[in-house]
N, C-alpha and C positions, 0 to 999 in steps of 0.2 A: 647186713644182704643188700645186695645190687639194685639202687631205686631201677633199674631195667627189670628187675623181678618182681617188683611191686605194682609196676605198668601192666605186665603181662598178666598177671592174676586178676586183673582188673574186665580183661579178655574185651580188649576194646576193636572196633570194626575199621579201625584206620590211626594210625600212627604220623603225626607231622613234627619233623624237628626243625626250630623255627631259627636259624644260623647261630655264629658262633659255635660248631658243634665240627670240628675238631676247634680247638682257638690256635694259630700259627702268629708268627711274626710280619711277617713279610710275603705271606700268599703265592710263596714257589712249589711247585709240584713236587720235590722230593721232600718239603716240610707237611705239606697237607697228607701227602703218604706218610709220612711215618707216624701221623699222630691217630688218623685215621684205623693206624693199625692197631694203636693201645686201643684202640676206644673198640674194637672189633675183636679182640680179644679177650673181653670181659664175657662171662659165660648169660648174665643177666642179658645184656644186646642181644648174644646170638637167640636166646630164649626167644624173646621179644620179638625179633625181625622175620626168626625161620617163620612163624603161626599167624603174622599178619603182615599186611600190605604197608608199606612204609615210602613216606618221599618227604622231601627238605629244599629248605630253602637257605642261601646263606644271609649274613650280614658280614662286618667290616672283618671280623679275626679267623674268620674261613675263605676271605674271599682275600685278603693283603692287610696293610697296617692299620691301625687304631684310626678307625671315621673317618677311611678312605672313601674314594669314588670312583670310579673306573677309569681314570687315568692311571692309574699307579702300575709301574713297569710290569709288573708279574701279574696281572688281569687275567691275559692269553690262557696263560698255562696252570692259572688258580681254575678258570673255567673247564679247561680239558681236566685234570686231578678231581673237580666235583663229578665230573661225568662219570669217572670211572668207577665213583662207588656208591651212586645213588641213582636206582629206577626210577625218576621220574619217568610220564606220558611222553613228554616233550621238552625240547631247549630250546628257546626262541623262535626264530623264524627264520625262514629262507632273507639273507640279506639282513637281518638286526640278530646279532648275537644275545646270548644270553642264556638264563637258565625258566624263564616264565613259563609257564602252560596251565590248560586248564583243563578240568576232568571233574565224570558228575560219579558221587557215590550215594545209593538212594533217593533221599529227598534235597539233596544236597548238592549246590556247585562250587566248589574248591577251583580260586584263582589263587595258583603260586604265584606269587610278582618278588621280579628282580631289582631292589632298590641300590643296585651295586654298579654293575656290569655298565648298563649307561647312563648312571647319576652323574651332573656335573655338580660341584661346588661352586658354579662362574659366577662371577659379581656382574654381569650382561648379561646370561640365558643360563639359567640354572637349573635343571631338573633332575629329578628324581627317578621317574620308567623312563625319559625319553618320549620323542614324537613318538615315533609306533608303537611303543608296546601300552602307553597310555589312549592312545586310540584301539588297541587290541584289546582293553581291556574296558573300556566304556561300551566299545561294539556287544564282547560278551556277555555285560551286563544285560544291556539292552533286551538280546536276543534269548538269555536265559529262562528257559521254562522250568527252572529248579525254584522249589520254595524256600529256599534259602541259597543266599552264597555268601561264600565263607572267604575273604581276602585274607592271604596269609601273607604279614610281612614281618623281614628281619627287627626292622626299626616300627617302634610304636609311634600309633596317629596320634598322639596326641605330645608326646615330649617336645617341649620347645630346649632343642641341641643342633648344633649345625646339621648335622648327618640324618636327624630324623622330618618326621614328618612335620610336625609341629616348629621348625628351627625355619630361620632365615632366610634358607635358600629353599625350600621347598613348602612354606605353608602356600602358595600361592596353587601350586600345584592341589595339592590334599584340596581347597576349598573348592577348586576347578574340578576335579574330582566330585566331591559333596554336590555343587550345582548341576552335574551330569545327571547324578541320580535324581536326586530332588526336583528337578523341571522336568525327567521322564515315568515320573510316578513309580519307579524302581522300587521293590519293597523286600522286604529280607536279609539288606544286606546286613553285614559284620563283618567285624577282621579280629584275628589274634595277632599276637607278635611280642618280640623276642627284646634283647638287648639290654633291658634295665637291670636284670638282676635280683628282681620280684616282684611279688603278684598282685597287678593294680587291673583297675576296672573302671574304666576312663567311657563317659558319654561325651558327644559334640557331636552340636545343633548341626543341621544339614540342610535347612531353608524348609519349607510349608509345612512345620509340625515334626520334620523327623527327624530321627537319630542314630548316629553310627555310634554303636558298643563296640570297645576293642580288650578285648581278654588278653594280659598276658598272666604266664601263669608259674613264671618263677626259673629258677635256673635250676638244671638238671645237677651241674658238678662244680658250679662258685659258689662261692663266698656272698650273700646276700647282702644289699642295701637295707636300713633302714625306711620305712615312710617317711615321708614330711613330715618335720617336726613344726615348720611355722609356714607359710604363708600359702596353704594346702589351695589345692589348684580348682577351679570350679567344675571341670573334666570330670575330676578323680571322684570315683564313687566308694574304692578301697582300695585300699592296700597294706600291705603285707610282705615282714621281711626277717632282718635282724639274722638271730643266730644259726637259720634255715640253710644249711648249703645244698638239700638234693630236693626238689619239686620240681613237679607236672602239674598240667591241669586237664578235667576232662570236660569235654561237651556234650551234653545229650540234644538231639535237633526232635523236636517232638513233631509228631505228623496231623495234619492238620483235623483229622477229628478231633484230638485234643485243645477244646476252647477259652483252658485257662492261659496252660502255658506252650510256649512255643520252644525256647532253651533254657536247661539247665546248667550250670557252668559251676565244677567244682577242681580246688585247687587242695591239690595233698603235700604231703611234706612227709620224706624218708622217717623222720623223727617221729613225726604228732599226731599223722594221718590226715584223714580228712580236717582241713581250718576252715574251707571256707563253703558255703552252694550260694548260688546266687542266680534266680529264675526271671525269665522277664515273658511280657504274657504277649501274645501276636500283636495288640492291638501298639505295643511298644518299638516293635518290628518292622509297621504298616502292613502288617500282614491281614486278610479278612478271614472270616469265618463262618462257617454254615450257619 
């Protein structure tokens, strides 16, 4: 059965696709259209998305070449093609193009991040989000009235790779973001990310005793990587991969009345069903309890 059919059986309140969906080689509009048509011809995908609100962010392969930044020559037409297929609430801001936006569902504010269009892997002035989107994100987090603030990123927050938050180009921007969250005592902030083709859970320090948890669910339709066999990073709490090819993640956001559990993360495999369950207490996210 389609992995999308299994997702639909879980009856989610909302679905987010976290990039590299579909895969292209150059990010040309015609190429993106062709691959999106393949996805949308899958009966399980139609079943899932016609009954469930759905949004998406992109990563490198549905934006352009592997590991690219926003300088690649087809960036503008990739943005047009993305808008053709995803009904996100907004796309960037006036004068600052991209796919980023935010919305509230229940007790969660979701921040859809664009780590590609304004990104620059520059030796002199590197940036993942660009200054305008970075300010937008900080102000949005500071003003949010939601119990949970979910950052949806195409690339993991911990992975040490040139086009990821932990790499040499973007690590300083990540630390600047974490310092803003910590110094402003913003609680309930966490991340979901893609890219790695594996289910990973990371915990990164933000300062003042706060930690940032990032959940990577695994790939929907790509061969998975194995967990690290040596040099296991201190920030990596859990990793699952290998022979799996179809996986997805699920997060329950618990109400404030639940004093024991804030969130429950589950990792599902199309082959083996539920493979991991992970919970966080309100205290782990800095949340107050009654």
